[in-house]
C-alpha positions, 0 to 999 in steps of 0.5 A: 500500500502506497503512502497516498493509498494509506492516507485515503484509507485512513481518512475514509475510516476516520470520517466513517467512524466519526459519523457512526460514533456521533450518531450513536452518541445521539441515539444513546441519549434517546435510548437512555430517555426511553428506558428511564422513562419506562422504568419510571412509568413514563413514555420518554420522547414521543413527539418528534418523529415515530417513537421520538426517533428524531428527538436527537436531531431536534436537540442538535438543532436546538443546541446550534441555535441557542444563544452562546453566553459567556460570563463577564468574569470568565477567563475566556480562553480557557472557558472556550478551550475546556469543552474542546479539550474534553471532546477531542480527548474522548474522540482520540481514545475511540481512535485506538479501539479495534472493532473487528478483524483485518479485511481485504479490499482489492488486495489491501489489508485494512484493519478495522481500526482508525489508528494504524501505522505502516510497516512496509506493506503490512498495516498493524495496530499500535502495540501499546494501544491500551497504555495510550488510552489510559494516558489520554483518559487521564489527561481528560481531567484537564478539560473538567478542571479548566471549565470549573476554574475558568467559569469564575463560579463557585458551583462550577469550581466545586464541581470541577474540584470534585471531578478532579479528585474523583478521577484521580482516585478511581484512576488507580483502581481502574488501571490496577484492575487491568493488570491481571488481564495484561499478566494473562495476555502478556501484551498491551495491544488490544488486538492481541488481547482479543485474539488470545480470547478466540474460541467459545465464551469460556476462553474469555478473560472473564471466565477462562482468565478468572478476571470476574473480580477485575471486571467488577472493579473496572466497571465500578471505577469506569462509572466513577470516571465517567461521572455517572450515577451513583458516582455523579457527585461532580454534577449533583443538581441538588447541590451544585446546580449542574456542576462544572458545566453550570455556566456553559450553554449552546454547543459548549454544553453539548461538547461536554455532553458528547464527551461524556457519552463518547467516554461511555462508549470507550469504557464499553469498548474496552470492557468488551475487548479486555474481558468479553472476547471482543468481536469473537462470538461466544458460540464459536465451535458450538454452532455452525459458522453460517453463510459467508455473509454472516461470517463477514458481518458477525464480528462487528455484530457481536462487538456492537451487541456487547457494547449495547449490553454495557450501555444498557447496564449504564442506563439500568444502574442510573435508573436504579441506584441512588447517589453516594455521599461524597465521603462514601464515594471516596472511601469506596474507591480508596478503602475497598476498590484499591485494596481489592485490585491489588489482591486481584493482581497478587492472586492472578500472578500466583495462578499464572506462576503455578500454571 
């Protein structure tokens, strides 16, 4: 593949994935409103389009047309940059996610992943993708911290301080929860980790790798990282109006909103890749492979199905659990999740050594 062909393929993949991702983010919001509505014996969106399916489009137009207010005493440079930082970093994280096998088109090997580098005629994914994703998500706290400080509002500042403390606290447990998977797989490449889980569902790290404790730690820490109920203290409406984005309106507010849901998708993708076999079917070797068309699309189908499961789990927990007190939130992270993650590393190391 020449340099020109490589650039063309990369640009097409970036445009396609961005379109799919941003559309998915819009309809995740629709799905959340519908599911929460039914949980609370309401209908959710019904007015705009059949079943309210055009509600995300109407909301997007509303955000674009709303007046963009900037507080008089805000630090305008950082005030404007903060939502951009949050959104751009969340999109960069998605770019490291592989979502299927390498496919061949007219003699080209095209990996189903946005970011790749050329090694002669071979296209390979980044072999430290997991490390890069963890680094990028850690830097995402700067967008939140800057938004609270630059708004010059006490509610926004308190929300950003809470978010910063929460992200730093739960980042430790989240990172340590993945060490067990890395010990088993011996690689930081997401594609390599998935390939080592090929086979029926008992080959997945959740079952075969005995990483169900790590999976629980990862899910709890990820909910805290994305500021979702029951860990949504930085956005507690009853205490802080709207938290760190209290002073934001129009598209700046929409950027924070989109960044949060993009991070939810990233969390779901990583959980699928690291614990649930990625794009591999849970029934490989148990059922007939099916027709060629199904064999071609089944990896993407299973990958998307697992992501939808995690998104539904997000929504289900939001509609079920109450919010923590702040001291409970911090104690849960430092006194329970962190020691449990360290214990999981020790046990996994012993099991691998004995094997």
